[in-house]
N, C-alpha and C positions, 0 to 999 in steps of 0.2 A: 551840203551846198549852201551858198548864201541865198538869202530870201529874194526871189524874183517874181514878177508878175507873169502871167501867161503871155501877155503882149510882149514883154521884154524877152522872154525865152524865144518866142516866135521870130522876133526881129534878129536875135543873135544867131539863130540857125537858118535864117533866110527862108522861113516856112510860112504856111498859111494856117492860121488858127481856126479850128472847127469846134464849136462848143456843142452843136447838135442839141440833143434833148437832155444834156447833162445838168442844165441850170447854172453852169459856170459863166463868169464874165471875164473879159480880158484883164481886169484888174485883180482877179483872184491871185493869191500868192502861193508859191511852192518853194520849199527848202529841202525836200527829201533827196536822198542819194539817187543816182542813176544806175540802171541795170540793163544788161543785154541778155540776161538769162532769166526767163520768167519764173524759174524755181527759186531765184534769189530775191524776188520782189517782196517788199514789205509795205504796209500801209503808208500812203503819202509820198511814195517814190515815183520816179519817172522810168518808164519802160521804153527803150529804143528797140524797135522791131527791125533788126538787121537781116539782110539777106546774106547767108553764109554759103560755103561751098557745098555743105551737105543738107542744109535745111533753110527754111524761110521763117524769120522771126514773126512775121505777120500771122502765122498759123497759131502762135501761142499768145496772141493778144487776149483772148478770153481768159486764159489762166492768169495772166498778169493782172487783169481787171479784178478777177475773183480774189486775188491775193491782196488787193487794196491799192493798185496803182492809181495815182492821181492824175497822170498825164501819159498819153501815148505819143511817141514820135515815130512816124513811119512814112512809107512812100506811097501808101494808098489808104483811103478812108475805110474804116470798118464800121460795123453796125453797133459797136459797143457804146454804152452810154457814159463815157468819160470824155473830157476834153482831148482833142487830138491836134497835133501839128503835122501837116503834110509837107514833106521835103523831097528834094530831088534824089538825095542819097543819104541814107540814115547814118552811115559811118562818118561821112563828112559833117553831118549835123552834130554828131557827138563831139567831134573835134572842135567845131565852131563854138559850141556851148562851153566847152572846157576853156577855150581861149578867152572867152568873154568873162567867165568867172575869175580866172587867174588875173586877167587884166584889171578888173575892178578891185580885187583884194590887194594886188601889188601896188596899185595907184594910191592906196591909203598909206603906204610907206612902211608897213610893219613886216610884210612877208619877204622871206629870203628863200630862194629856190636853189636846190642842189640837184644837178643832173649827173647821173652816173652811167657810164657805158664801158664796154670792154668785151673781149672775146670770152673771158672767164672771170668769175668772181663778182659779177654785178649784184647778185642777190645777197651774198654774204656781206659785201661792203655796204649795201643799202641798209641791211639790218643793223649793222654796227653804227652807221651814221644816224639812223633813226633813234637808237638808244641815246646817242649824244644830244640830238636835237631836242629830245624830251626834257633834257636838263635846262634848255634855254626857254622853253615855253611850249604851248600846244603845237603839235606837229602832225603832219599827214605823210605817210610813206606808202609806197606801192605794196599792195597785198600780193602774196605768193610771188609769181614772176610776171606781174602785170607790167609789161614793158613795150607793147607794140601799139599799133594805131587804135586799138580798142582798149587794152588795159591801161595805157598811158592816160588817155582822157578820163576814164573811169576813176583813176586815182586823183587826177587834178580836180574833178568835180566834187570831191570830198572836202575841198578847202572851204573854210568858213571865215567870217570876218576876224575872228580872234586867232586864226592860225598864224604861227610865227615862222614855221619852216615847212616847206614842201620838199620831200626827198623822193625824187622821181628816177626810177630805173628806166633807162632808155636803150632798147635793143633794136636790132634791124636784121632783115634778111636781104636787103637790097639798098643800093645807093639812094639817098634822099630821105630815107625813113627817119633817121635821127634828126636831120634838119627839120623835118615836119614836126617832130615832137618838141624840139627846142623852140620852134616858132610859136607853139601853143603856150609853152611855159619857159620863157627865156631865162636861163640859169644865171644866178649871181656867182655860183661856183660850179664849174664844169669839170668832172672827173673822168679821166681815161685810164683804165687799168692795164689792159694788155691788147695786143693785136696778134691773133693766132689763126689757126686753121678751122676754128669753129665756124660752121656754116660756109666753109670754103666753096662747097659745091654750088651754093646759091649765089655767092658773091662773084665767083669766077676767078679767084686767085687772091694771094696775100696783098698785092698792091691795091686791089679794089677794096679789100677789107680795111686797109690803112686809110684810104680816102673816105670810106664810110664812117669809120670811127672818129676821124678827125673832124667830122661835121659838128661834133660836140663843142669844139673850141674855135673853129674858124670864124664864127660870127660873134664871139664874145666881145663886148665893148672893153675899153681900157680900164674901166672901174670894176670889172669882174675879175675872177681868179680862175686860172686853169691849173688844176691839180693833176700832175702828170708823173708817170712811172719812169724814174731815171734808169731803171734796170732793163727796160724793154727798148730795144733798138728802134723799133718803129714808133713807139709812143714818144721817145726822146726827140724824134724829128718834128713832132707837133709843136714844140716850143717855138719854132720859126714860123708857124702858120697862124699864130694867134696874136691879137692886139692886147690881150689881157695880161695881167701880172701872172707869172708862172710860179707855182709852188711845187717843188720836186719832192717825191718820196721814193724810198727804196733802200737797198743796202749799199748803194754806191756812196763813196765818201763825200761826194759833192751834193748829195741829197739834203734838202732842208729838213726833212723829217726822215730819220734813219733808224735802222735796227742794227745792233751788234750783239755778240755773245749769244747767238741763237743755239738753243738746245731743245730737241724734241723727243718725246716718248709717248706712250699710250695715253698719258693723262693730259697731253697738250704740249704747248711750246712755251719756253721761257726765253726772254730776250731783254736787252736793254733798249729802251726807247729814248732817242735823242730828239728833243723838240723844244723850240723856243728857249734855247739856252740851258735847258734842264736835261739830265740823264737819269732816267728812272727805270727800275726793274719792273717787268711785266710778266705775270703768270697768265698766259692766254690759253684757255681751256678748249678752244676750238681745235680739233685734231687736224694735224697736217702742217708741216713747216711752210708749205706754199701759201697758207692763209695769213702768214705774217705780212705779205704784200698787201692784202686787203685791210689788215689792221692798221698798217701805216697810212694807207689812203684815207681811212676813216679818221685817224688821228689828225691828219692834215686838215680835213674838213672841220673837225671839232675845234681845232685851233682858230680857223677862220670864222667859226660861229661864236668865238669868244670864250671858249672853255679854257680853264687853267690846266697845265700839264697833269696835275694830280687828279683832276676830274676826268680827264681823258683816259688815264690809266684805270681809274675805277670803272668807267664804262666798258673798257675792253675786258677787264677781268670779270665783269658781270655776265659776259656772253658764255654760254655753255655749249652751243653748237652753231654751225654755220646757218642751217635752216633744215626744215624737214627733208629727209632723204639726201642730205649733203654731209658726208663724213659723220653720220649719226651713229653713235656707239650703242650697241644693243647686246643682248645675250648676258653671259655671266656664269651660267651653270657649268661646272667642271672647269672653270677658268677659260671657257671658250668666249672669245670676243668677236662679235659681228659688227663690221663697219659698213653701214648701208649708205653708199654714195652713188646711187643709181638714178638720180633725177636728171642728170645731164652728163655728157661726156664728149670731150674733144681730144685730139691727140695730146695737147698740153696737159689737160686735167687728168687724163688717163695715166700719162707718164708720171705726173706728180703723185697720184694716188698709189701707184706701184712703188715709188720711192718711199712714200710714207709707210706702206705695208712692210717693206724690207727693213725699214729703220726701227719700227716699234714692235716687231715680232718678239715673243718671249723666247729666251734661250731653251726652255724646256718644252716648247711647242713648235708647231710648224706655221708657216705662212701660206695661206691659200687664197689665190686670186680667182674670183668668180666673175668672169667678164662677158659682156654682151657687145652688140654692135655699136659703133660710133656713127651716128647719122649725119646726113647733109655734107658729106665730104666730096661728092662728085668724083672727078677723075683721080683724086688723092686717096680714095677709099681703100683700094687694094694695098697700095704702098704703105699707108699708115697702119692698117691692121697687121700687116706683116711685121712692121717695125715694132709695134707694141708687143707682139708675141715674142719677138727676139729680145726685147728689153726685159720681159719677165724672166727669161732664161738667164740673162747676164746679171740680173739682180739676185739670182739664186732663190727666187720664190720657190717654196717647197712643192707646190702643186698648182697647176692652172686648170680651171674648170671653165670651158667655153660653152656658152648657151646661145642657140639660135643660128639658123643657116647663114644669116648675114654676117655673123662674126667668125665663120669657120676659118678664115685666113689666119686668125690669131692662133688657132690650134695647129694649122699646117706649118706656120712659121716656127712654132715651138718644137714640134716633133722632128722637124728637119734639122734642128740644131744638134750637133753630135754629142754635146755634153749632157744631154737629157736622155733618159730611157724610161718612157712610160709615165712621166710626171704630168702630162697634159691629157685631159679627157674631154670629149665633145658630146653634148646632148642637144638634140634638136628642140626639145620641149623643156619648160621650166619644171614641170612635175617630175620628170626623170632626174633632173639635176638635184631637186630637193631631196628625193628619196636617196640618191647616192650620197649627198652630203650629210644627211641625217644619220646615215649608216656608217660613214667613214670618218667623220670628224673626231679628233682625239682631244683629250684634256689639254688645255692651255694653247690650243690652236688660235691663231688670229686670222680672220677671214675678211677680205675686202670684196664687196659686191658692187660692181660698177658697170654702167652702160648708159647710153643715151636714153632719154625719157621714152622715146618711141619703142625701145626694146622691152620696156616694162619690167626690168629686173628688180626695180624697187620693191615690187610685191614679193618676189622671191626673198629679198633681204628681210622684209617684214616677217615672212614665214619662218625663216631661220632664226631671227631674233626671238620670236615667240617660242620656237622649239627648244632653244637653249637658254630661255629666261630663268 
């Protein structure tokens, strides 16, 4: 974070500074990062004591102080002997401080902000853009999937005076949340990847998802850039909703940044990148043809950041995986390949994962899909699980292993399809599924493990990866 006095921080968060017996003065300065988890606090940092759904951060103030916190921001005063700023709402205060820090650095004229949203692909695209931004100068990018009202500000508060690019993943579970994040860090470049059924249960339908994702570009000024997916029918409509210059990406022949000659296998995807008048071959080692869309979006941003086409290709080819638990290739013993893609799952990404599995399976081995539930689909849950089960059959996946009661409709759909006879099995618990797979997997099998994060199959994927390492 940039260097600020206690008085300046208190003013930014609309709070009351309490120095107590700490010996501090309003002019004392702090530049440490901010944390909302006391276990992550390091000396000199700020601890925001948030009230969550399951616990109250104020309970952990002593642990934060013991870890070296230099300032506590909370909603009530504690007995701890460090400076405290008392606010009406800690989460609002976190966002307010992030807004002020970004405003100050942006006012100096060097910082460029890239905002990325979409139903699928945000984290992968963010990681690719971050790799390109590093070639321009010091950059800050969202850690993990920090993309909500807490993770977004925590990322923004890592910005320093010398930061040249802030790459902010911006997610939402309701209308207005992306707008709130873009107000904290107004993007120079706003990226929208896809509009799909991810979180449809929370949004209430695809049109609400469309309106929510379009918040990324609705308020962009004329001197900003909207980077939009020409292949997505809903995202394409956003070109009419923004005052910014539009940069299209996709496979569509009218896209400004385009891919052709796409060829995928278990080692990744090869394609020709058409950008800024150049056509260059790319060997993209991130598994799954659907990730070409994310690569094109990142390439468009890289171009807007000033990178030459050759540098963009070099950055893309330097990526080895999308992110932890996202199409992560593991295993290897007896030729068994484990693809752990169980950090998140929507109908679109589940479908893409199955297509990739069918495409890259070895002729001498089987394709095995280990699937768990897709969360947050609301009224679409039954229909979409049934559809994915049917798709596994029609793609001729060799075996479907369904794990968890919430995913049972995947199994029901598959066994009801007449072309199958016993190729789908169901297990209520991960341990049962692991024991079955460890016993039945054959040499040269290719295994996809995929579910929403809440289903926890990423841990099953890790166990299988270790068992067949």
